[in-house]
C-alpha positions as a Markdown table, in Angstrom:
| # | Residue | x | y | z |
|---|---|---|---|---|
| 1 | Unk | -40.6 | 56.4 | -3.0 |
| 2 | Unk | -40.1 | 57.9 | 0.8 |
| 3 | Unk | -36.5 | 59.7 | 0.8 |
| 4 | Unk | -35.4 | 61.1 | 3.8 |
| 5 | Unk | -33.7 | 63.9 | 4.3 |
| 6 | Unk | -30.7 | 65.1 | 6.1 |
| 7 | Unk | -27.2 | 67.2 | 5.8 |
| 8 | Unk | -24.3 | 69.1 | 8.0 |
| 9 | Unk | -24.4 | 65.8 | 10.4 |
| 10 | Unk | -20.3 | 66.3 | 10.8 |
| 11 | Unk | -19.3 | 63.0 | 12.3 |
| 12 | Unk | -16.4 | 63.7 | 14.5 |
| 13 | Unk | -18.5 | 66.5 | 16.1 |
| 14 | Unk | -20.1 | 66.9 | 19.7 |
| 15 | Unk | -22.6 | 69.4 | 21.2 |
| 16 | Unk | -20.8 | 71.9 | 22.9 |
| 17 | Unk | -22.1 | 73.9 | 26.5 |
| 18 | Unk | -23.9 | 71.5 | 27.7 |
| 19 | Unk | -22.4 | 71.1 | 31.2 |
| 20 | Unk | -26.4 | 69.7 | 33.1 |
| 21 | Unk | -26.8 | 66.3 | 31.3 |
| 22 | Unk | -23.5 | 64.9 | 32.5 |
| 23 | Unk | -24.5 | 65.7 | 36.0 |
| 24 | Unk | -27.3 | 62.9 | 35.4 |
| 25 | Unk | -27.3 | 59.3 | 36.4 |
| 26 | Unk | -26.4 | 56.8 | 33.4 |
| 27 | Unk | -25.6 | 59.6 | 30.6 |
| 28 | Unk | -23.7 | 58.5 | 28.0 |
| 29 | Unk | -20.8 | 60.6 | 26.6 |
| 30 | Unk | -22.1 | 59.7 | 23.0 |
| 31 | Unk | -25.7 | 61.2 | 23.6 |
| 32 | Unk | -24.0 | 64.6 | 22.4 |
| 33 | Unk | -21.8 | 63.1 | 19.6 |
| 34 | Unk | -22.9 | 63.3 | 16.4 |
| 35 | Unk | -21.5 | 59.8 | 14.7 |
| 36 | Unk | -25.2 | 58.7 | 17.4 |
| 37 | Unk | -27.5 | 61.4 | 15.8 |
| 38 | Unk | -26.6 | 59.4 | 12.3 |
| 39 | Unk | -27.1 | 55.8 | 13.7 |
| 40 | Unk | -30.6 | 58.3 | 14.7 |
| 41 | Unk | -30.9 | 58.9 | 11.3 |
| 42 | Unk | -30.1 | 55.1 | 10.5 |
| 43 | Unk | -32.5 | 53.7 | 13.4 |
| 44 | Unk | -35.6 | 56.2 | 11.6 |
| 45 | Unk | -35.4 | 55.2 | 7.6 |
| 46 | Unk | -35.4 | 51.7 | 9.0 |
| 47 | Unk | -38.9 | 52.9 | 11.1 |
| 48 | Unk | -40.0 | 54.7 | 8.3 |
| 49 | Unk | -39.7 | 51.7 | 5.8 |
| 50 | Unk | -37.9 | 54.9 | 3.5 |
| 51 | Unk | -36.3 | 53.4 | -0.1 |
| 52 | Unk | -33.5 | 56.4 | 0.5 |
| 53 | Unk | -31.3 | 58.6 | 2.3 |
| 54 | Unk | -30.0 | 61.8 | 1.0 |
| 55 | Unk | -27.1 | 64.2 | 2.2 |
| 56 | Unk | -26.2 | 67.4 | 1.6 |
| 57 | Unk | -22.6 | 67.7 | 2.5 |
| 58 | Unk | -20.7 | 67.8 | 5.9 |
| 59 | Unk | -21.1 | 64.7 | 6.8 |
| 60 | Unk | -17.8 | 64.5 | 8.0 |
| 61 | Unk | -16.8 | 67.2 | 10.1 |
| 62 | Unk | -12.2 | 67.6 | 8.6 |
| 63 | Unk | -10.2 | 65.9 | 7.0 |
| 64 | Unk | -8.6 | 65.1 | 9.7 |
| 65 | Unk | -11.5 | 62.8 | 10.4 |
| 66 | Unk | -11.3 | 59.8 | 8.3 |
| 67 | Unk | -11.3 | 57.7 | 11.4 |
| 68 | Unk | -13.7 | 58.5 | 13.4 |
| 69 | Unk | -16.4 | 59.1 | 10.5 |
| 70 | Unk | -15.6 | 55.7 | 8.9 |
| 71 | Unk | -16.4 | 53.4 | 11.2 |
| 72 | Unk | -19.8 | 55.2 | 11.9 |
| 73 | Unk | -20.8 | 56.1 | 8.4 |
| 74 | Unk | -20.1 | 52.4 | 7.3 |
| 75 | Unk | -22.1 | 50.5 | 10.0 |
| 76 | Unk | -24.8 | 53.1 | 9.1 |
| 77 | Unk | -24.6 | 52.5 | 5.1 |
| 78 | Unk | -24.6 | 48.9 | 5.8 |
| 79 | Unk | -27.7 | 48.3 | 8.5 |
| 80 | Unk | -30.2 | 50.5 | 5.4 |
| 81 | Unk | -28.4 | 48.2 | 3.0 |
| 82 | Unk | -29.2 | 45.1 | 4.6 |
| 83 | Unk | -33.2 | 47.0 | 4.3 |
| 84 | Unk | -32.6 | 47.4 | 0.5 |
| 85 | Unk | -32.3 | 51.7 | 1.9 |
| 86 | Unk | -29.3 | 52.4 | -0.8 |
| 87 | Unk | -27.4 | 56.3 | 0.1 |
| 88 | Unk | -26.7 | 58.6 | -1.6 |
| 89 | Unk | -25.3 | 62.0 | -0.9 |
| 90 | Unk | -23.1 | 65.4 | -2.5 |
| 91 | Unk | -20.1 | 66.6 | -0.4 |
| 92 | Unk | -19.7 | 70.0 | 1.1 |
| 93 | Unk | -17.0 | 72.3 | 1.7 |
| 94 | Unk | -15.8 | 70.4 | 5.4 |
| 95 | Unk | -15.5 | 67.2 | 4.1 |
| 96 | Unk | -14.3 | 67.7 | 0.2 |
| 97 | Unk | -11.5 | 65.6 | 0.3 |
| 98 | Unk | -12.7 | 63.1 | 3.2 |
| 99 | Unk | -16.1 | 62.1 | 1.9 |
| 100 | Unk | -14.6 | 61.1 | -1.6 |
| 101 | Unk | -12.2 | 58.8 | 0.7 |
| 102 | Unk | -14.9 | 57.5 | 2.7 |
| 103 | Unk | -17.0 | 56.9 | -0.5 |
| 104 | Unk | -13.8 | 54.4 | -2.3 |
| 105 | Unk | -14.0 | 52.2 | 0.7 |
| 106 | Unk | -18.3 | 51.8 | 0.6 |
| 107 | Unk | -19.4 | 49.6 | -1.6 |
| 108 | Unk | -20.9 | 51.9 | -4.3 |
| 109 | Unk | -24.8 | 49.9 | -4.5 |
| 110 | Unk | -24.9 | 51.3 | -1.1 |
| 111 | Unk | -23.4 | 54.3 | -1.2 |
| 112 | Unk | -23.5 | 56.3 | -4.1 |
| 113 | Unk | -21.1 | 60.3 | -4.1 |
| 114 | Unk | -22.6 | 62.2 | -6.8 |
| 115 | Unk | -20.3 | 64.8 | -8.4 |
| 116 | Unk | -16.8 | 64.7 | -7.3 |
| 117 | Unk | -14.5 | 67.1 | -8.6 |
| 118 | Unk | -17.2 | 69.9 | -9.1 |
| 119 | Unk | -19.0 | 68.5 | -11.8 |
| 120 | Unk | -23.1 | 67.8 | -12.1 |
| 121 | Unk | -23.9 | 64.3 | -12.2 |
| 122 | Unk | -27.4 | 62.6 | -12.5 |
| 123 | Unk | -28.1 | 59.1 | -11.0 |
| 124 | Unk | -31.1 | 57.7 | -12.2 |
| 125 | Unk | -33.0 | 55.4 | -9.6 |
| 126 | Unk | -34.5 | 52.9 | -12.3 |
| 127 | Unk | -38.1 | 50.1 | -10.8 |
| 128 | Unk | -38.9 | 47.4 | -12.9 |
| 129 | Unk | -36.5 | 48.8 | -15.6 |
| 130 | Unk | -38.1 | 51.7 | -15.8 |
| 131 | Unk | -36.7 | 55.2 | -14.5 |
| 132 | Unk | -38.9 | 56.6 | -11.6 |
| 133 | Unk | -36.0 | 59.5 | -10.1 |
| 134 | Unk | -33.3 | 61.6 | -11.3 |
| 135 | Unk | -31.3 | 62.4 | -8.8 |
| 136 | Unk | -28.8 | 65.3 | -9.8 |
| 137 | Unk | -25.7 | 66.4 | -7.7 |
| 138 | Unk | -22.3 | 68.0 | -7.6 |
| 139 | Unk | -19.9 | 67.8 | -5.2 |
| 140 | Unk | -17.1 | 71.3 | -3.9 |
| 141 | Unk | -14.4 | 70.7 | -5.2 |
| 142 | Unk | -12.0 | 72.2 | -2.5 |
| 143 | Unk | -12.7 | 73.7 | 0.6 |
| 144 | Unk | -14.1 | 77.6 | -1.2 |
| 145 | Unk | -15.3 | 78.2 | -4.5 |
| 146 | Unk | -16.2 | 81.1 | -4.8 |
| 147 | Unk | -19.0 | 80.6 | -7.9 |
| 148 | Unk | -22.5 | 79.3 | -8.5 |
| 149 | Unk | -22.5 | 75.9 | -9.1 |
| 150 | Unk | -25.8 | 76.4 | -11.6 |
| 151 | Unk | -24.1 | 78.2 | -13.4 |
| 152 | Unk | -22.4 | 74.8 | -15.1 |
| 153 | Unk | -25.5 | 73.0 | -14.6 |
| 154 | Unk | -25.2 | 70.7 | -18.3 |
| 155 | Unk | -27.4 | 67.8 | -17.5 |
| 156 | Unk | -30.2 | 67.1 | -19.7 |
| 157 | Unk | -34.0 | 68.3 | -18.3 |
| 158 | Unk | -36.2 | 65.1 | -18.3 |
| 159 | Unk | -39.4 | 66.5 | -17.5 |
| 160 | Unk | -41.2 | 62.8 | -17.8 |
| 161 | Unk | -39.1 | 61.6 | -14.6 |
| 162 | Unk | -39.1 | 63.7 | -11.4 |
| 163 | Unk | -35.7 | 65.2 | -10.7 |
| 164 | Unk | -34.0 | 66.5 | -7.5 |
| 165 | Unk | -31.0 | 68.1 | -7.0 |
| 166 | Unk | -28.2 | 67.9 | -4.7 |
| 167 | Unk | -25.8 | 70.7 | -3.6 |
| 168 | Unk | -24.1 | 72.2 | -0.2 |
| 169 | Unk | -23.5 | 76.0 | -0.9 |
| 170 | Unk | -24.9 | 79.1 | 0.6 |
| 171 | Unk | -28.1 | 80.3 | -0.4 |
| 172 | Unk | -28.9 | 84.3 | -1.7 |
| 173 | Unk | -25.3 | 86.0 | -0.8 |
| 174 | Unk | -23.4 | 86.3 | -3.5 |
| 175 | Unk | -20.3 | 87.5 | -2.1 |
| 176 | Unk | -20.0 | 83.6 | 0.0 |
| 177 | Unk | -16.3 | 81.3 | -0.9 |
| 178 | Unk | -18.9 | 78.9 | -0.4 |
| 179 | Unk | -20.6 | 77.8 | -3.7 |
| 180 | Unk | -23.1 | 81.2 | -3.1 |
| 181 | Unk | -26.8 | 80.4 | -4.9 |
| 182 | Unk | -30.1 | 81.7 | -6.1 |
| 183 | Unk | -32.9 | 80.6 | -5.0 |
| 184 | Unk | -35.0 | 82.4 | -7.8 |
| 185 | Unk | -32.1 | 80.5 | -10.7 |
| 186 | Unk | -33.0 | 77.3 | -8.2 |
| 187 | Unk | -36.6 | 77.1 | -8.6 |
| 188 | Unk | -36.5 | 78.2 | -12.1 |
| 189 | Unk | -34.3 | 75.2 | -13.1 |
| 190 | Unk | -37.7 | 73.2 | -13.9 |
| 191 | Unk | -36.4 | 70.7 | -11.1 |
| 192 | Unk | -38.8 | 69.1 | -9.1 |
| 193 | Unk | -37.5 | 69.4 | -6.1 |
| 194 | Unk | -33.8 | 70.8 | -4.2 |
| 195 | Unk | -31.9 | 69.4 | -0.8 |
| 196 | Unk | -28.9 | 72.3 | 0.1 |
| 197 | Unk | -26.7 | 72.0 | 3.0 |
| 198 | Unk | -24.4 | 74.1 | 4.5 |
| 199 | Unk | -26.6 | 76.4 | 6.8 |
| 200 | Unk | -27.0 | 74.4 | 9.8 |
| 201 | Unk | -31.0 | 76.1 | 10.4 |
| 202 | Unk | -33.7 | 74.6 | 9.0 |
| 203 | Unk | -35.5 | 76.2 | 5.4 |
| 204 | Unk | -38.2 | 75.3 | 3.4 |
| 205 | Unk | -38.7 | 77.9 | 0.4 |
| 206 | Unk | -42.1 | 76.7 | -2.1 |
| 207 | Unk | -43.6 | 73.3 | -1.5 |
| 208 | Unk | -46.8 | 74.8 | -0.4 |
| 209 | Unk | -49.0 | 72.8 | -2.0 |
| 210 | Unk | -47.8 | 68.9 | -2.3 |
| 211 | Unk | -45.5 | 68.8 | -6.1 |
| 212 | Unk | -45.2 | 71.1 | -6.4 |
| 213 | Unk | -40.9 | 72.2 | -6.3 |
| 214 | Unk | -39.4 | 73.4 | -2.9 |
| 215 | Unk | -36.3 | 74.7 | -1.9 |
| 216 | Unk | -34.6 | 72.8 | 1.3 |
| 217 | Unk | -32.0 | 73.5 | 4.1 |
| 218 | Unk | -32.5 | 70.6 | 5.8 |
| 219 | Unk | -30.3 | 71.8 | 9.2 |
| 220 | Unk | -27.7 | 69.8 | 11.1 |
| 221 | Unk | -29.3 | 67.1 | 12.7 |
| 222 | Unk | -27.8 | 67.4 | 16.1 |
| 223 | Unk | -27.4 | 70.4 | 17.3 |
| 224 | Unk | -23.7 | 71.2 | 18.1 |
| 225 | Unk | -23.1 | 74.2 | 19.3 |
| 226 | Unk | -25.3 | 77.0 | 21.3 |
| 227 | Unk | -26.3 | 79.3 | 17.5 |
| 228 | Unk | -28.0 | 76.9 | 16.6 |
| 229 | Unk | -31.4 | 77.3 | 18.3 |
| 230 | Unk | -34.7 | 75.7 | 18.0 |
| 231 | Unk | -35.5 | 72.3 | 16.4 |
| 232 | Unk | -33.1 | 70.1 | 14.8 |
| 233 | Unk | -33.7 | 66.7 | 13.1 |
| 234 | Unk | -34.1 | 65.0 | 9.3 |
| 235 | Unk | -37.2 | 65.3 | 7.0 |
| 236 | Unk | -39.2 | 62.7 | 5.0 |
| 237 | Unk | -40.5 | 63.4 | 2.0 |
| 238 | Unk | -42.7 | 61.2 | -0.6 |
| 239 | Unk | -42.8 | 60.7 | -3.8 |
| 240 | Unk | -46.4 | 60.7 | -5.7 |
| 241 | Unk | -47.6 | 60.9 | -9.2 |
| 242 | Unk | -44.2 | 62.4 | -10.4 |
| 243 | Unk | -44.2 | 65.0 | -7.9 |
| 244 | Unk | -42.9 | 65.8 | -3.9 |
| 245 | Unk | -44.5 | 66.4 | -0.9 |
| 246 | Unk | -44.6 | 68.7 | 1.3 |
| 247 | Unk | -40.9 | 67.7 | 3.8 |
| 248 | Unk | -41.8 | 66.6 | 7.5 |
| 249 | Unk | -39.5 | 67.1 | 9.8 |
| 250 | Unk | -38.0 | 64.7 | 13.2 |
| 251 | Unk | -36.9 | 66.1 | 15.7 |
| 252 | Unk | -33.8 | 63.5 | 16.1 |
| 253 | Unk | -31.6 | 65.8 | 18.1 |
| 254 | Unk | -31.2 | 65.4 | 22.1 |
| 255 | Unk | -29.7 | 68.9 | 22.2 |
| 256 | Unk | -31.7 | 72.3 | 22.4 |
| 257 | Unk | -30.5 | 75.1 | 21.9 |
| 258 | Unk | -33.2 | 78.3 | 22.9 |
| 259 | Unk | -32.3 | 82.2 | 23.7 |
| 260 | Unk | -35.1 | 83.2 | 25.8 |
| 261 | Unk | -35.6 | 86.9 | 27.6 |
| 262 | Unk | -36.7 | 87.1 | 30.7 |
| 263 | Unk | -38.1 | 90.4 | 32.1 |
| 264 | Unk | -37.2 | 91.8 | 35.7 |
| 265 | Unk | -38.6 | 95.0 | 35.4 |
| 266 | Unk | -41.2 | 93.5 | 38.9 |
| 267 | Unk | -37.8 | 93.1 | 40.8 |
| 268 | Unk | -36.7 | 95.3 | 43.2 |
| 269 | Unk | -34.5 | 93.3 | 45.2 |
| 270 | Unk | -32.3 | 90.0 | 45.0 |
| 271 | Unk | -34.5 | 87.0 | 46.1 |
| 272 | Unk | -36.7 | 88.0 | 43.3 |
| 273 | Unk | -35.2 | 87.9 | 40.7 |
| 274 | Unk | -34.0 | 84.4 | 41.5 |
| 275 | Unk | -38.3 | 83.7 | 41.9 |
| 276 | Unk | -38.1 | 85.3 | 38.3 |
| 277 | Unk | -35.0 | 84.1 | 36.3 |
| 278 | Unk | -36.2 | 80.2 | 37.5 |
| 279 | Unk | -40.2 | 80.7 | 36.8 |
| 280 | Unk | -38.7 | 82.3 | 33.4 |
| 281 | Unk | -36.5 | 79.4 | 33.0 |
| 282 | Unk | -38.9 | 76.9 | 34.4 |
| 283 | Unk | -41.6 | 78.2 | 31.5 |
| 284 | Unk | -39.4 | 77.8 | 28.6 |
| 285 | Unk | -38.1 | 74.0 | 29.1 |
| 286 | Unk | -41.6 | 73.1 | 29.6 |
| 287 | Unk | -42.4 | 74.4 | 26.6 |
| 288 | Unk | -39.4 | 73.1 | 24.3 |
| 289 | Unk | -40.0 | 69.5 | 26.2 |
| 290 | Unk | -44.0 | 69.4 | 24.7 |
| 291 | Unk | -42.6 | 70.7 | 21.6 |
| 292 | Unk | -40.2 | 68.0 | 20.8 |
| 293 | Unk | -43.0 | 65.2 | 23.6 |
| 294 | Unk | -42.0 | 62.5 | 21.8 |
| 295 | Unk | -38.6 | 62.6 | 20.4 |
| 296 | Unk | -34.5 | 61.6 | 22.3 |
| 297 | Unk | -34.2 | 65.3 | 23.8 |
| 298 | Unk | -32.1 | 64.9 | 26.8 |
| 299 | Unk | -31.2 | 69.0 | 27.2 |
| 300 | Unk | -32.6 | 72.0 | 27.2 |
| 301 | Unk | -30.2 | 74.5 | 26.7 |
| 302 | Unk | -31.0 | 77.7 | 27.3 |
| 303 | Unk | -28.8 | 81.2 | 27.1 |
| 304 | Unk | -30.7 | 83.7 | 29.1 |
| 305 | Unk | -31.3 | 87.7 | 28.1 |
| 306 | Unk | -33.1 | 89.5 | 31.2 |
| 307 | Unk | -34.8 | 92.8 | 30.1 |
| 308 | Unk | -36.5 | 95.1 | 32.1 |
| 309 | Unk | -36.1 | 98.4 | 33.4 |
| 310 | Unk | -34.9 | 97.2 | 37.3 |
| 311 | Unk | -32.7 | 99.4 | 40.2 |
| 312 | Unk | -30.9 | 97.1 | 40.6 |
| 313 | Unk | -29.6 | 96.0 | 37.4 |
| 314 | Unk | -25.7 | 96.2 | 38.7 |
| 315 | Unk | -26.4 | 93.7 | 41.6 |
| 316 | Unk | -27.9 | 91.3 | 38.6 |
| 317 | Unk | -24.9 | 92.0 | 36.8 |
| 318 | Unk | -23.1 | 91.2 | 39.3 |
| 319 | Unk | -23.9 | 87.1 | 39.8 |
| 320 | Unk | -24.8 | 86.2 | 36.1 |
| 321 | Unk | -21.9 | 83.6 | 37.0 |
| 322 | Unk | -23.8 | 81.7 | 39.8 |
| 323 | Unk | -26.5 | 81.7 | 37.2 |
| 324 | Unk | -25.0 | 79.7 | 35.2 |
| 325 | Unk | -23.2 | 78.2 | 37.1 |
| 326 | Unk | -25.9 | 77.0 | 39.3 |
| 327 | Unk | -29.2 | 76.4 | 37.2 |
| 328 | Unk | -30.1 | 72.8 | 36.5 |
| 329 | Unk | -33.6 | 72.2 | 36.3 |
| 330 | Unk | -35.4 | 68.3 | 35.8 |
| 331 | Unk | -37.9 | 69.4 | 33.5 |
| 332 | Unk | -38.7 | 65.9 | 33.0 |
| 333 | Unk | -37.9 | 62.5 | 33.4 |
| 334 | Unk | -35.5 | 62.4 | 30.4 |
| 335 | Unk | -35.0 | 66.1 | 30.1 |
| 336 | Unk | -32.8 | 68.9 | 32.3 |
| 337 | Unk | -32.5 | 72.2 | 31.2 |
| 338 | Unk | -30.3 | 74.0 | 32.2 |
| 339 | Unk | -28.6 | 77.8 | 31.3 |
| 340 | Unk | -24.9 | 78.7 | 29.4 |
| 341 | Unk | -24.8 | 82.3 | 28.9 |
| 342 | Unk | -26.8 | 85.3 | 30.4 |
| 343 | Unk | -27.1 | 88.6 | 29.4 |
| 344 | Unk | -27.7 | 91.7 | 31.3 |
| 345 | Unk | -29.6 | 94.1 | 28.9 |
| 346 | Unk | -31.7 | 95.7 | 31.6 |
| 347 | Unk | -32.6 | 99.7 | 31.7 |
| 348 | Unk | -32.5 | 101.3 | 34.9 |
| 349 | Unk | -35.5 | 102.5 | 36.0 |
| 350 | Unk | -35.1 | 106.6 | 34.6 |
| 351 | Unk | -37.0 | 108.0 | 32.3 |
| 352 | Unk | -34.3 | 108.6 | 29.5 |
| 353 | Unk | -35.9 | 111.5 | 27.5 |
| 354 | Unk | -35.0 | 113.2 | 31.5 |
| 355 | Unk | -32.2 | 112.2 | 31.8 |
| 356 | Unk | -31.1 | 113.2 | 27.6 |
| 357 | Unk | -31.5 | 116.6 | 28.7 |
| 358 | Unk | -28.4 | 116.8 | 30.8 |
| 359 | Unk | -24.7 | 117.1 | 29.6 |
| 360 | Unk | -23.2 | 114.3 | 32.0 |
| 361 | Unk | -22.3 | 111.0 | 30.3 |
| 362 | Unk | -25.7 | 109.5 | 30.9 |
| 363 | Unk | -27.3 | 111.7 | 28.8 |
| 364 | Unk | -24.6 | 110.7 | 26.0 |
| 365 | Unk | -25.9 | 107.4 | 26.6 |
| 366 | Unk | -29.6 | 108.8 | 26.8 |
| 367 | Unk | -29.2 | 109.9 | 23.8 |
| 368 | Unk | -28.2 | 107.0 | 22.2 |
| 369 | Unk | -30.3 | 104.7 | 22.8 |
| 370 | Unk | -33.1 | 107.0 | 22.3 |
| 371 | Unk | -31.6 | 107.5 | 18.3 |
| 372 | Unk | -31.1 | 103.6 | 18.1 |
| 373 | Unk | -35.2 | 103.0 | 19.6 |
| 374 | Unk | -37.3 | 99.7 | 19.4 |
| 375 | Unk | -34.7 | 98.0 | 17.3 |
| 376 | Unk | -35.3 | 94.7 | 19.2 |
| 377 | Unk | -38.1 | 92.6 | 20.5 |
| 378 | Unk | -40.6 | 95.4 | 19.8 |
| 379 | Unk | -38.6 | 96.9 | 23.0 |
| 380 | Unk | -39.7 | 100.7 | 23.7 |
| 381 | Unk | -36.8 | 102.3 | 24.9 |
| 382 | Unk | -38.2 | 106.0 | 24.8 |
| 383 | Unk | -39.0 | 106.3 | 27.9 |
| 384 | Unk | -39.9 | 104.5 | 31.5 |
| 385 | Unk | -44.4 | 104.5 | 31.0 |
| 386 | Unk | -43.8 | 104.6 | 27.2 |
| 387 | Unk | -46.1 | 107.1 | 26.9 |
| 388 | Unk | -47.4 | 109.7 | 24.2 |
| 389 | Unk | -45.3 | 112.5 | 26.3 |
| 390 | Unk | -42.6 | 111.5 | 27.4 |
| 391 | Unk | -41.7 | 110.1 | 23.8 |
| 392 | Unk | -42.4 | 113.7 | 22.3 |
| 393 | Unk | -40.5 | 115.3 | 24.7 |
| 394 | Unk | -38.0 | 112.8 | 23.7 |
| 395 | Unk | -38.4 | 114.7 | 19.7 |
| 396 | Unk | -34.3 | 116.8 | 19.6 |
| 397 | Unk | -32.5 | 114.6 | 21.9 |
| 398 | Unk | -31.7 | 112.4 | 19.5 |
| 399 | Unk | -28.1 | 112.3 | 17.8 |
| 400 | Unk | -27.8 | 113.7 | 14.4 |
| 401 | Unk | -27.5 | 110.8 | 11.4 |
| 402 | Unk | -24.0 | 111.8 | 10.9 |
| 403 | Unk | -23.1 | 111.8 | 15.0 |
| 404 | Unk | -25.1 | 107.6 | 14.5 |
| 405 | Unk | -23.7 | 107.0 | 10.7 |
| 406 | Unk | -19.8 | 107.8 | 12.8 |
| 407 | Unk | -20.8 | 106.0 | 15.4 |
| 408 | Unk | -22.2 | 102.9 | 14.0 |
| 409 | Unk | -19.1 | 102.8 | 11.3 |
| 410 | Unk | -16.6 | 103.0 | 14.3 |
| 411 | Unk | -18.4 | 100.4 | 15.8 |
| 412 | Unk | -18.2 | 98.1 | 12.6 |
| 413 | Unk | -14.7 | 98.4 | 12.3 |
| 414 | Unk | -13.7 | 97.6 | 15.9 |
| 415 | Unk | -16.7 | 94.3 | 15.7 |
| 416 | Unk | -14.8 | 93.3 | 12.6 |
| 417 | Unk | -11.1 | 93.7 | 13.3 |
| 418 | Unk | -11.7 | 90.9 | 15.7 |
| 419 | Unk | -11.6 | 87.9 | 14.2 |
| 420 | Unk | -8.3 | 89.2 | 13.0 |
| 421 | Unk | -6.6 | 89.2 | 16.2 |
| 422 | Unk | -4.0 | 86.5 | 16.3 |
| 423 | Unk | -5.7 | 84.8 | 19.3 |
| 424 | Unk | -8.5 | 84.1 | 16.5 |
| 425 | Unk | -6.4 | 83.3 | 13.7 |
| 426 | Unk | -7.0 | 79.7 | 13.7 |
| 427 | Unk | -10.3 | 79.7 | 13.5 |
| 428 | Unk | -12.7 | 79.0 | 10.9 |
| 429 | Unk | -15.4 | 81.2 | 9.5 |
| 430 | Unk | -18.3 | 79.7 | 9.4 |
| 431 | Unk | -21.7 | 80.7 | 7.3 |
| 432 | Unk | -23.5 | 81.4 | 10.5 |
| 433 | Unk | -20.6 | 83.8 | 12.1 |
| 434 | Unk | -21.9 | 86.8 | 12.9 |
| 435 | Unk | -18.0 | 89.1 | 12.8 |
| 436 | Unk | -18.5 | 87.5 | 8.7 |
| 437 | Unk | -20.1 | 90.4 | 7.2 |
| 438 | Unk | -21.2 | 92.9 | 10.0 |
| 439 | Unk | -24.1 | 94.2 | 8.7 |
| 440 | Unk | -25.7 | 97.5 | 10.6 |
| 441 | Unk | -28.3 | 95.4 | 12.3 |
| 442 | Unk | -25.5 | 93.4 | 14.3 |
| 443 | Unk | -24.0 | 97.1 | 14.8 |
| 444 | Unk | -26.9 | 98.6 | 16.3 |
| 445 | Unk | -27.6 | 95.1 | 18.7 |
| 446 | Unk | -23.9 | 95.9 | 20.1 |
| 447 | Unk | -24.0 | 99.6 | 20.8 |
| 448 | Unk | -27.3 | 99.2 | 22.3 |
| 449 | Unk | -26.1 | 96.5 | 24.3 |
| 450 | Unk | -23.3 | 98.7 | 25.3 |
| 451 | Unk | -25.0 | 101.7 | 26.0 |
| 452 | Unk | -27.7 | 100.1 | 28.3 |
| 453 | Unk | -24.5 | 97.9 | 30.4 |
| 454 | Unk | -23.2 | 102.0 | 31.1 |
| 455 | Unk | -25.7 | 103.7 | 32.0 |
| 456 | Unk | -26.9 | 101.2 | 34.4 |
| 457 | Unk | -23.1 | 101.4 | 35.7 |
| 458 | Unk | -23.5 | 105.6 | 35.4 |
| 459 | Unk | -26.6 | 105.0 | 37.5 |
| 460 | Unk | -25.9 | 103.0 | 40.1 |
| 461 | Unk | -22.3 | 104.5 | 40.6 |
| 462 | Unk | -24.7 | 107.7 | 41.8 |
| 463 | Unk | -26.5 | 106.5 | 43.5 |
| 464 | Unk | -24.0 | 105.0 | 45.6 |
| 465 | Unk | -22.3 | 108.5 | 45.7 |
| 466 | Unk | -22.2 | 109.8 | 49.4 |
| 467 | Unk | -23.7 | 113.4 | 49.0 |
| 468 | Unk | -21.5 | 116.6 | 49.5 |
| 469 | Unk | -21.7 | 119.1 | 51.7 |
C-alpha cells in the first residue's frame, strides 16, 4: 500500500507577506491559498497512485471557516474516491468542532474522521477479507487539551497487523495546552509509525531503516507566513512486508520563506551595500529554486539579516524600507524572489575590547556584547579582527554573572509583557510564537540585536559630532 501523509492544511488561510507575485502577469490569487494546496495534494495522490490519504488535523482553519472548507474538502474527497483512494483524518485544536461538522456532510466510506470526543478509535483496512493495516486515531475534543492523549490510549495491541497512529499534539512540551506528547512514549508504544499534527515545520524521528518505527510531523503543505521557513509539502510512505518505508517528502507549496544572512563588511559606501544585498539575495533565491526544481514553487520570500562590521551601519538602517519595497527578482520564468523584511544586525568597525574599557554608554554596550559572546551563527563578538590578542584583552571587560542575570530577567519580563498588551489581546497563541515561552536564547538574541543597533547609532553620532575647541 502507498499512503500520502499530511496535516495542518488550514483551508481558509492564505500565505501572508507575499507581494511580488501579485504583480506578475497571469497571476492567480488562488496560488497562495491553502485550499489550492489541498487540491495539489489530491493531484499528487492520484499521480502517485496512493491507496490512502491520511490527515493529522487542522484541515480547516477555524470554526467560522466551515463554508470556506466544505466545498474544497468535498471536491477533493470525491476526486480521490473516484480513483479508489479513501481519506482518513483526525481533528486538531483549530478544527476540533468544524471538522466533525464537515465529516457529517461527507460519505463515511470516502472520508473517515477518527477519535471524536477525545476517544481513541481504530479503523482497520482490509484486503481480500484480511486485515492489512490498523489506523489508530485521536481527535481534539476542544480547542485546548493539557493531558497527554497517550495516557488514554486503550486499544489492544495487535502484533500481527501493522498499526499507524494519528494524533494532533505538541511533542516534548510537557506544559503545553495542546495535547502534550512524548517522543519516547510514542516510540515505546509498539506501533509501526506515528503521524502527528500541530507543528508547521517538518520533523522526522526514527525510521532510519525501512520497516523500523518512525514519528513524523509532516509540516504545513502550504507555507503560510514568514515563520514557516524552508520546504513545505506532503510525504509518501509504502507499507511493505509488515512495515513502513521511510517517508519521502514532496514539495507542493507555492511559497518558500527563508531567513538569510548577508555580510556587509566589504561595503564602505551605499552603492556597495546595494550590490552586496542584491548579489546575496539572488544567490539565496537561486539556491532555493534549484532545491525546489520540478515543484509548483512560484515565489521565494526572504527575510534578510545584514551582518558584519561596517562604518556605514546607520546609513544601511535608514534604507531598510527601500530594500523591502523595491526588491523583486525574476529567478526563472515561473519563480519570483522578494524581500519581506530586513534586519540590520551590523557592528561598527571598532574594536569592542578597546571600546569596553571606556565608562561611556558605548563602553557599556561593548561590555554587554562581549558578555553575550558567540551566541548566533558563530559570529565572534570579541574584536574587529577576532585576534587572540584582542580576545585576551577582553577578559575582565564583561558583565559579571549577577549583572547579566538581572538584565536578562528585565528583558524576559518585557518580552513576555508584549503579548498582554490590549492591541494583542484578541490574538491566539501559536506553537511557534516567540513570546509564548521566552527562553534564554531568545532573550540573548534580543539583547544582542538591540545592543548592536544602539552601538551603531552612538558611534555614528560620535563620528558626526562637530569638534569642540
